[in-house]
C-alpha positions as CSV (number, residue, x, y, z in Angstrom):
1,M,7.9,26.9,-4.0
2,T,10.0,30.0,-4.9
3,N,13.2,28.0,-5.5
4,P,12.5,24.3,-5.7
5,H,16.2,23.4,-5.9
6,T,17.1,25.1,-2.6
7,D,14.0,23.9,-1.0
8,V,14.6,20.3,-2.1
9,A,18.1,20.3,-0.6
10,T,16.8,21.7,2.7
11,L,13.8,19.5,2.8
12,A,16.0,16.4,2.1
13,R,18.4,17.4,4.9
14,D,15.7,18.0,7.5
15,L,13.8,14.8,6.6
16,R,17.0,12.8,6.9
17,A,17.6,14.4,10.3
18,G,14.2,12.9,11.4
19,S,12.0,16.0,11.2
20,R,8.4,14.9,11.2
21,A,7.3,18.3,9.8
22,A,9.8,17.9,6.9
23,L,8.4,14.4,6.2
24,A,4.9,15.6,6.2
25,R,5.8,18.5,3.9
26,A,7.7,16.1,1.6
27,I,4.7,13.8,1.2
28,T,2.4,16.8,0.6
29,L,4.9,17.9,-2.2
30,V,4.8,14.4,-3.7
31,E,0.9,14.5,-3.7
32,S,0.7,17.9,-5.3
33,R,-0.6,18.1,-8.8
34,R,1.3,21.4,-9.6
35,G,3.9,20.9,-12.4
36,D,6.7,22.7,-10.5
37,H,5.9,20.7,-7.3
38,Q,5.9,17.5,-9.2
39,A,9.3,18.3,-10.7
40,A,10.7,19.2,-7.2
41,A,9.2,16.0,-5.8
42,R,10.9,13.9,-8.5
43,E,14.2,15.6,-7.6
44,L,13.6,15.0,-3.9
45,V,12.8,11.3,-4.2
46,Q,15.8,10.8,-6.5
47,A,18.1,12.6,-4.0
48,L,16.8,10.4,-1.1
49,L,16.9,7.1,-3.0
50,P,20.2,5.9,-1.6
51,H,18.7,6.2,1.9
52,T,15.7,4.0,1.1
53,G,15.0,0.3,0.8
54,Q,16.0,-0.9,4.3
55,A,12.6,-1.1,5.8
56,I,10.3,-4.1,6.2
57,R,7.3,-3.3,4.0
58,V,4.1,-5.0,5.0
59,G,0.8,-4.7,3.2
60,I,-2.4,-5.3,5.3
61,T,-5.9,-6.0,4.0
62,G,-9.1,-7.2,5.4
63,S,-12.8,-6.7,5.1
64,P,-14.6,-3.9,7.1
65,G,-15.1,-5.0,10.7
66,V,-12.1,-7.3,10.7
67,G,-10.3,-5.0,13.1
68,K,-7.5,-3.6,10.8
69,S,-7.1,-0.4,12.8
70,T,-6.9,-2.1,16.2
71,T,-4.5,-4.7,14.7
72,I,-2.2,-2.0,13.3
73,D,-2.4,0.0,16.6
74,V,-1.4,-3.0,18.7
75,L,1.1,-4.4,16.2
76,G,2.7,-0.9,15.8
77,M,3.1,-0.5,19.6
78,H,4.6,-4.0,19.9
79,L,7.2,-3.1,17.2
80,I,8.0,0.3,18.9
81,A,8.6,-1.6,22.1
82,Q,11.1,-3.7,20.2
83,G,12.9,-0.5,19.1
84,H,11.4,0.0,15.6
85,K,10.0,3.2,14.1
86,V,6.7,2.5,12.3
87,A,5.0,4.4,9.5
88,V,1.4,3.6,8.5
89,L,0.2,4.6,5.0
90,A,-3.1,3.9,3.2
91,V,-4.2,3.1,-0.3
92,D,-7.8,4.2,-0.5
93,P,-9.1,4.7,-4.0
94,S,-12.6,5.3,-2.6
95,S,-11.5,8.2,-0.5
96,A,-12.4,10.8,-3.2
97,R,-16.1,9.7,-2.8
98,T,-16.3,8.7,0.9
99,G,-13.8,11.0,2.5
100,G,-11.6,8.0,3.3
101,S,-11.8,5.9,6.4
102,I,-8.2,6.1,7.7
103,L,-8.9,9.6,9.1
104,G,-11.4,7.9,11.3
105,D,-9.0,5.0,11.8
106,K,-6.4,7.4,13.0
107,T,-8.5,8.1,16.1
108,R,-8.9,4.3,16.5
109,M,-5.1,4.0,16.4
110,A,-5.0,5.9,19.6
111,Q,-1.7,4.6,21.0
112,L,0.2,4.7,17.7
113,S,-1.0,8.2,16.7
114,A,0.3,9.5,20.1
115,S,3.7,7.9,19.7
116,D,6.8,9.9,18.5
117,Q,8.1,6.6,17.0
118,A,5.1,6.3,14.7
119,F,3.9,8.3,11.6
120,I,0.4,7.8,10.2
121,R,-0.6,9.2,6.8
122,P,-4.0,8.9,5.0
123,S,-3.9,8.3,1.3
124,P,-4.4,11.2,-1.1
125,S,-8.2,12.0,-1.2
126,S,-8.4,12.5,-4.9
127,G,-7.4,10.5,-7.9
128,T,-7.6,7.0,-9.4
129,L,-6.2,3.9,-7.8
130,G,-3.1,4.2,-10.0
131,G,-2.5,7.8,-8.8
132,V,-3.1,7.0,-5.2
133,A,-0.8,3.9,-5.3
134,A,2.0,5.9,-7.0
135,K,1.9,8.6,-4.3
136,T,1.8,6.0,-1.6
137,R,4.9,4.3,-3.1
138,E,6.8,7.6,-3.0
139,A,5.5,8.4,0.5
140,M,6.9,5.0,1.5
141,L,10.4,5.8,0.2
142,L,10.3,9.2,2.0
143,C,9.3,7.4,5.3
144,E,12.3,5.1,4.8
145,A,14.7,7.9,4.2
146,A,13.3,9.6,7.4
147,G,14.4,6.5,9.4
148,F,11.2,4.5,9.7
149,D,12.2,0.8,9.4
150,V,8.8,-0.8,9.3
151,I,6.2,0.5,6.8
152,L,2.6,-0.8,7.2
153,V,0.6,-0.2,4.0
154,E,-3.1,-0.6,4.7
155,T,-5.6,-1.1,1.8
156,V,-8.8,0.6,2.7
157,G,-10.4,0.1,-0.6
158,I,-11.4,-3.2,-2.2
159,G,-10.5,-5.3,-5.2
160,Q,-7.7,-3.9,-7.3
161,S,-6.3,-1.9,-4.3
162,E,-5.2,-5.3,-2.8
163,T,-3.1,-6.1,-5.9
164,A,-1.6,-2.6,-5.8
165,V,-0.6,-2.9,-2.1
166,C,0.8,-6.4,-2.8
167,D,2.9,-4.9,-5.6
168,M,4.6,-2.4,-3.3
169,T,5.3,-4.5,-0.2
170,D,7.5,-7.4,0.8
171,F,4.9,-9.2,2.8
172,F,1.1,-9.3,2.3
173,L,-1.1,-10.0,5.3
174,A,-4.7,-10.9,5.0
175,L,-6.9,-10.5,8.1
176,M,-10.0,-12.6,8.5
177,L,-12.7,-13.2,11.0
178,P,-13.7,-16.4,12.7
179,G,-16.6,-18.1,11.0
180,G,-18.1,-21.4,10.2
181,G,-17.0,-23.6,7.2
182,D,-19.6,-21.8,5.1
183,E,-17.4,-18.7,5.3
184,L,-14.9,-20.3,2.9
185,Q,-17.6,-20.4,0.2
186,G,-17.2,-16.6,-0.2
187,I,-13.4,-16.6,0.0
188,K,-11.8,-14.4,-2.6
189,K,-9.4,-16.8,-4.3
190,G,-7.4,-14.0,-5.7
191,L,-6.8,-12.5,-2.3
192,V,-5.7,-15.8,-0.8
193,E,-3.3,-16.3,-3.7
194,L,-1.7,-13.0,-2.9
195,A,-1.4,-13.5,0.9
196,D,1.9,-14.4,2.5
197,M,-0.1,-15.1,5.7
198,I,-3.7,-15.3,6.8
199,A,-4.4,-14.1,10.4
200,I,-7.7,-14.8,12.1
201,N,-8.5,-11.9,14.5
202,K,-10.9,-12.0,17.5
203,A,-9.6,-15.4,18.6
204,D,-10.7,-14.8,22.2
205,G,-13.5,-15.9,24.6
206,D,-16.3,-17.7,22.9
207,N,-14.7,-17.2,19.5
208,L,-11.6,-19.1,20.4
209,K,-12.8,-22.5,19.2
210,R,-14.5,-21.0,16.1
211,A,-11.2,-19.2,15.2
212,G,-9.3,-22.5,15.4
213,I,-11.8,-24.2,13.1
214,T,-11.7,-21.3,10.7
215,A,-7.9,-21.4,10.7
216,A,-7.9,-25.1,9.9
217,D,-10.4,-24.4,7.0
218,Y,-8.1,-21.8,5.5
219,R,-5.0,-24.1,5.9
220,G,-7.0,-26.7,3.9
221,A,-7.9,-24.1,1.2
222,L,-4.2,-23.0,0.9
223,H,-3.1,-26.5,0.3
224,L,-5.2,-26.5,-2.9
225,L,-3.4,-23.3,-4.2
226,A,0.1,-23.0,-5.6
227,P,2.1,-20.7,-3.2
228,R,3.5,-17.5,-4.5
229,S,7.0,-18.7,-3.6
230,E,8.7,-22.0,-3.5
231,H,10.6,-20.8,-0.4
232,W,7.5,-19.8,1.6
233,H,4.2,-21.6,2.3
234,P,1.7,-19.1,3.8
235,P,0.9,-19.9,7.4
236,V,-2.5,-19.3,9.1
237,V,-2.4,-17.9,12.6
238,T,-5.0,-16.8,15.1
239,Y,-4.7,-13.7,17.4
240,S,-6.7,-11.2,19.3
241,A,-6.0,-7.5,18.7
242,M,-8.3,-6.5,21.6
243,A,-6.7,-8.9,24.1
244,G,-3.2,-8.4,22.6
245,T,-2.6,-12.1,22.3
246,G,-0.8,-13.7,19.4
247,I,0.7,-10.4,18.1
248,A,4.4,-11.4,18.9
249,E,3.8,-14.7,17.0
250,L,2.2,-12.9,14.1
251,W,5.3,-10.7,13.7
252,Q,7.6,-13.6,14.2
253,K,6.2,-15.1,11.0
254,V,6.9,-11.8,9.1
255,T,10.5,-11.9,10.2
256,E,10.8,-15.6,9.3
257,H,9.4,-14.8,5.8
258,R,12.0,-12.0,5.4
259,K,14.9,-14.3,6.3
260,A,13.7,-17.0,3.9
261,M,13.1,-14.5,1.1
262,T,16.5,-12.7,1.7
263,A,18.4,-16.0,1.8
264,S,16.9,-17.2,-1.5
265,G,17.5,-13.9,-3.2
266,E,13.7,-13.6,-3.9
267,L,13.3,-10.4,-1.8
268,A,15.8,-8.6,-3.9
269,Q,14.2,-9.9,-7.1
270,R,10.7,-9.0,-6.0
271,R,11.8,-5.5,-5.3
272,R,13.5,-5.2,-8.7
273,D,10.4,-6.4,-10.4
274,Q,8.3,-3.9,-8.4
275,Q,10.5,-1.0,-9.3
276,V,10.1,-1.7,-13.0
277,K,6.3,-2.1,-12.5
278,W,6.3,1.3,-10.8
279,M,8.0,2.9,-13.8
280,W,5.4,1.6,-16.2
281,S,2.6,2.6,-13.9
282,M,3.9,6.1,-13.6
283,L,4.4,6.3,-17.4
284,E,0.8,5.4,-17.9
285,Q,-0.2,8.1,-15.4
286,R,1.9,10.7,-17.2
287,I,0.4,9.7,-20.6
288,M,-3.2,9.8,-19.3
289,A,-2.5,13.2,-17.6
290,R,-1.2,14.7,-20.9
291,L,-4.3,13.4,-22.7
292,R,-6.5,15.1,-20.1
293,T,-4.6,18.4,-19.6
294,D,-2.9,19.3,-22.9
295,A,-5.2,21.9,-24.4
296,T,-4.4,21.1,-28.0
297,I,-5.0,17.4,-27.4
298,R,-8.0,17.7,-25.2
299,G,-10.3,19.0,-27.9
300,K,-9.4,16.2,-30.3
301,V,-9.8,13.6,-27.5
302,R,-13.4,14.9,-26.9
303,K,-14.2,14.8,-30.6
304,L,-12.9,11.2,-30.9
305,E,-14.9,10.2,-27.8
306,S,-18.0,11.6,-29.4
307,E,-17.3,9.8,-32.7
308,V,-16.7,6.5,-30.9
309,A,-19.9,6.9,-28.8
310,D,-21.9,7.6,-31.9
311,G,-20.5,4.6,-33.7
312,Q,-18.8,6.6,-36.4
313,V,-15.3,5.4,-35.5
314,T,-14.2,2.1,-34.0
315,P,-12.4,2.2,-30.6
316,A,-9.3,0.6,-32.2
317,I,-9.0,3.4,-34.8
318,A,-9.7,6.1,-32.2
319,A,-7.0,4.6,-29.9
320,E,-4.5,4.6,-32.8
321,R,-5.3,8.3,-33.5
322,L,-4.8,9.2,-29.9
323,A,-1.5,7.4,-29.8
324,E,-0.4,9.5,-32.8
325,L,-1.3,12.7,-31.0
326,L,1.3,11.8,-28.3
327,Q,4.2,11.4,-30.7
C-alpha cells in the first residue's frame, strides 16, 4: 500500500457501495501480517464500525459428515429467497496443516457460491486459533458494513474453535446425526451447553423415525443442563438438508431467539461482553507477536526457554522476567 490513508478511504467507500472486490481486498488486508497493512486494517475497521452490528450472526458446528456444507448451502438459499444477503465465514485452526476444508466445501455450496447475494470466505490458512478467530471477527464486521445481514460462521476445526465461534455470534447451532440412544454416551457436554439449538440432519426416508428418537434423547439431555439464558430454552429440531425439509422451521427458531434476546436486553449485553473479550484476545495476540518478532527480546526469550527446559529456572520466574521485558 503506497498511501494507506487514501486507500483506506477509497476501500471503505467502495465496500459500503457493495463492491465484492473491495470486500475481498479489505478482508485480505485484515489478514495480512505486514505492519503497515495491519495499521491500515485497524483504521479501516474503525472507520466502518458505525455501519456494523445489524446482522444476525449465527455460528454453526457439527462433526464431519453431519452435512454442514449442504445445510449452509440450502439455508443460505432459503434466506436469499427471503431477501437476505448472506456471508459465510470459517474458523479453521487446522487449516495450516490440512489446507482447510472450506475450500472443498465451497464447491459443495454450489448454489450459494454462484449467488450474487452470497459471499463465502475460508479462514486464514495460517496462525493459531486466536489469530484465525480475530481475523474472522474483523471479516464479519467488514461483511456487515458491505450490507450482508446474515453472517454464518462455520467452525471447521474441533474443540476450542467451537467456543471461539460461540463467542463471536448471537446464535450457536449444533448439527447432529440421527443415531441410537447410545450416541448420547459420546455427547460433548460442553458443546451442548453452548448450543442455542440442536438440529438433527438427514431426517428423511428410513432415517425419519431414528431422527425423531434422537431428537427426543437430546431434549431429555438438555433438561438436565442449565440453559445459557433464562429467556431461551434450546429447542431440538429435525430437518433434511438434502430434501430441503425443515429448513424454514429451523430458521424460524433463530428469529424467535433473536426476538427473545432483543426484548430482554440480553442480545445487546452479550455483544458488549463479546467486544471486551475481543479486546483482551487481540491484546494477547499483540503481546505474543512482540515476544516472537522483537529482535532484542527474541534472543532473551530463547535463552529463558532453554533455562526452563534444563531446569535451571522455574517457569514462574521465567514468566516474570518475560513480563519485565515487555515494560
